Structure formats: C-alpha cells, structure tokens
N, C-alpha and C positions, 0 to 999 in steps of 0.2 A: 783320836782314832778309835773306831769301834773294836770291841773284842772280836777275835776271829776264832771260830770253831772249825777245825779241819777234820774231816772224816776220811780215814784210810780204809781201804778194803774194796772188795769186789762183790757186787750184788749177785753174781752168778756162781759163787763158791760157798754155798751154805752159810755157816756161822760167820764167815768172813764179811758178810753184809752188815755186821753189827754197827760199824761207823756210819755208813749211809742210812741205815734204818733209824739211827739216833737223829740224824739231820732231818729225815722225813718227819719224825715226831716233833722236832723243834719247829719246823716250818709250819706245822699244823697249829702249834701254840702261838705262833706269830710274836715272839718276843721282840720288843723294840730295841734298836741300838746294837744288834749282834749281826756280824757277817758270817755266813755259812759257806763252806767250800768243800767240794767233793772232787774226787778224780785226780788227786796228787799221785803221780805215777813213779816219780824217782826222787832220790835224795836231794838233788839240787833244786828241784821244784819246791820241795818242802822247806829247804833252807831259805829260798826266795820268799816263801809265804811267811816265814818267821821274821824276816828282816824288817826293822823299823817299827815293829808292833810293841805296844805296851803289854798286851795280854793275848796269849794264844792257848787254846785248849785243843788237844789232839785226842780223838776217840778212835779206838781200833779194837779189833778182836785180839784175844791173847789166849795162850795156854798156860795155866798155872797148876802144877801138880796138886792133887787132892782138893781142888776147888770145884764146886758144882758148876755145871753149864748155866750161864746166866748170872754168875756172881760178878759183882763190880769190883774193880781194882783201881785205886786212885793213887797217883803220885803227884802230890802238890809241889809246886816249884821244882819241877823235874831237873832243871838245869843245875840246881845246887845239890842234887843227889843222883849222880850218874850211875852209882852202883845199883840203885833200885831199878833204873831203866835196863841195865845190863842183865839183871835177874830175869827179865822177860825172855831173854835168849833169842835164838834165831826167829825171825818172823814166821808166823803160821799163815800170814796173810799173803795176798798175791803180790804185794810189793816186795822188792828184793833188797831191802835195806833194814837195818836195825835202828830203832829210834835213838839208842845210845850213840851210835855212830853219827847220826844226823846232828844230834845236840853238840857233839864234840867238833864236827865240821863247822857248824854255825858259830860255835865259840871261837874257833880259830879264825874265821872270816869276819868276826865282829858283828854277826847277824842275829844273836840271841835276843828274843824279846825280853822285856823287863820281867815278865812272869810267864812261865810255860808250865801248864798243868796237863797231865796225861791221864786219860781214863781208858781202862781196858774192860772189855766184856768177855768173860771166859766162854770159849766155844769149844766144840769137839769135832764137828763135821765140817770139813773144808773142801769136799770134793766138788769138782766142776759139775754144774747142773743140779746140785742138791739144794733143797730149800733150807732157809735158816730154821733152827730149832725153835719151838714155841718159847722156851725159856730165854733165848737170845732176843727174840722179838719183844717179849715183855720187859726184859732188862733195858733194851734200847728206849722204850717208851718211858720207863721209870727214870732212867738217866736224863732223858730230855727234860722231864719235869723238874728234876733237881737242878739241872743247869739253868733252865729258864728262871726258876725261883731264885737261885743263888745269884745270877747275874742281875736280876731286878733288884736284889738286896745289896749288890755290890761285891759279893763273894761267892764265886762259882764252886769253891771247895767247901762251902759251909756245911755240906751234907756228905762229906767223904765217906766212902764205903769202908 
C-alpha cells in the first residue's frame, strides 16, 4: 500500500492552511507512489485513514513557544512517543481533536499504522479569513520537497527538522 500523507487544517484560517499548502506543493512535484488526503474533519475519520496502513505522515499547523513562524517540527514514529505529541497541546487548527488523543484511540482500536510520522509547521495567525503568512507558505513548499525526496529515497524523515 502507498504511503499516505494527511493534511490537517483549514485553508480559510491563516496559518492553519499549512497542511493543505504542503499537499498543494507535493501535488506540483508529482511524486510517484504517494497518496494525498485533505479534509479530515474529525478524530474517527483520521483513525479510519490510519487503519491498515504501513506508513502515514500527518502535516498540520502548530504553535510551539519561542519558535519562529514557519519553523518545522518533526515527530518521527509518533505512535512510540506520545509525550511528544502531547507537548503540542490543544490544537490551534480548525479540527477539534488532539493528535495525541487520536493516536491513543487508534492504538486502542488496533488501527495504528506501522509507522506514523507527524510534521508541524509553526504558525501564528489563525483568524478566519486571514491569509497564511509568507513564512508558512515557504515552509510548506520546503517540507513538500523534503517529503518527496525522502519518500523517493525510502525515508520521509531523512531530513527531520
């Protein structure tokens, strides 16, 4: 089965568009053998997307204190380090779930993929109708290149932030 890249976020909420912008950039690169998915709206839909997969990469906007807008934050093999997911705190995104909670639910239901990697792009402005910041747009493009290159080489975490 192809690796799946899931973009969380809302294109209409400023920097929350980080995930979808990353998928846009990946689509322009046209990497072979990768499935892209946007529009996951709730925890159960994300658990369903994880089920039966060998590899899933989730991309979302995040807030990390003292980190500049556009900084990349990577959690390799996130299912094995839930404390790092929990450190992301409450979602700043339009989705109403925490990734740490979804991972634990997927674990309980036996739906975890063999490998789950999470990439966050640090954002600051999440207001409705706001455009994404230039730093987030640039970071999404940079991350897309890293993911495409890493997946082509067999390791999407080969260039962790």
